[in-house]
Wavefront OBJ file of the C-alpha trace (Angstrom):
o trace
v 154.748 63.035 114.922
v 157.396 65.367 113.682
v 156.389 68.476 111.880
v 158.041 68.879 108.552
v 159.123 72.373 107.741
v 159.545 73.419 104.200
v 161.734 76.287 103.287
v 160.118 78.577 100.819
v 162.546 79.117 98.000
v 162.531 82.381 96.150
v 162.690 81.902 92.390
v 166.012 82.905 90.916
v 165.661 85.635 88.332
v 167.493 88.409 86.590
v 166.156 91.899 86.188
v 166.865 94.206 83.274
v 169.056 96.206 85.650
v 171.088 93.062 86.441
v 171.587 92.492 82.722
v 172.655 96.109 82.164
v 175.266 95.670 84.890
v 176.531 92.501 83.224
v 176.751 94.247 79.845
v 178.743 97.049 81.466
v 181.065 94.517 83.091
v 181.728 92.885 79.715
v 182.498 96.289 78.165
v 184.861 97.161 80.997
v 186.634 93.798 80.891
v 187.097 94.112 77.112
v 188.559 97.617 77.472
v 190.983 96.375 80.118
v 192.078 93.347 78.089
v 190.283 90.864 80.308
v 189.614 88.362 77.521
v 191.984 86.323 75.378
v 191.792 86.800 71.610
v 190.270 83.362 71.062
v 187.510 84.202 73.578
v 186.483 87.498 71.989
v 184.228 86.010 69.294
v 181.915 84.222 71.713
v 182.030 87.088 74.226
v 181.208 89.601 71.476
v 178.361 87.509 70.063
v 176.863 87.003 73.519
v 177.259 90.699 74.335
v 175.488 91.633 71.081
v 172.560 89.351 71.925
v 172.353 90.802 75.433
v 172.454 94.384 74.116
v 169.700 93.615 71.579
v 167.571 92.005 74.298
v 167.997 95.017 76.574
v 167.082 97.432 73.789
v 163.991 95.425 72.840
v 162.837 95.208 76.457
v 163.577 98.657 77.799
v 160.561 100.280 79.410
v 158.581 102.666 77.241
v 159.000 106.314 78.192
v 156.226 107.743 80.326
v 153.682 109.668 78.240
v 154.069 113.416 78.513
v 151.431 115.020 80.649
v 148.976 117.141 78.700
v 149.609 120.778 79.313
v 146.695 122.454 81.048
v 145.852 125.971 79.882
v 146.992 128.719 82.183
v 144.403 129.982 84.620
v 142.226 132.681 83.077
v 143.089 131.583 79.533
v 140.159 130.945 77.246
v 140.338 127.696 75.326
v 138.859 127.777 71.832
v 138.928 125.348 68.952
v 139.287 128.065 66.343
v 135.921 127.249 64.729
v 134.497 130.771 65.177
v 137.326 132.470 63.316
l 1 2 3 4 5 6 7 8 9 10 11 12 13 14 15 16 17 18 19 20 21 22 23 24 25 26 27 28 29 30 31 32 33 34 35 36 37 38 39 40 41 42 43 44 45 46 47 48 49 50 51 52 53 54 55 56 57 58 59 60 61 62 63 64 65 66 67 68 69 70 71 72 73 74 75 76 77 78 79 80 81
């Protein structure tokens, strides 16, 4: 009997970074005149959708770390004042 080997295929996917690179490439091509006038409408509409998607899916900023009081500093809640 022959052994059958299966190649494990990696799923094809795009990351947000890949999409940012593509958006930058569209901007650069437009600045350099890389598109014909009759192509600009569809390129612009697609670019706008991509930019909106990137903005909606950008990672949230990391929460700021709470500042710890300096050593030797007394922490009060102001209730005894």
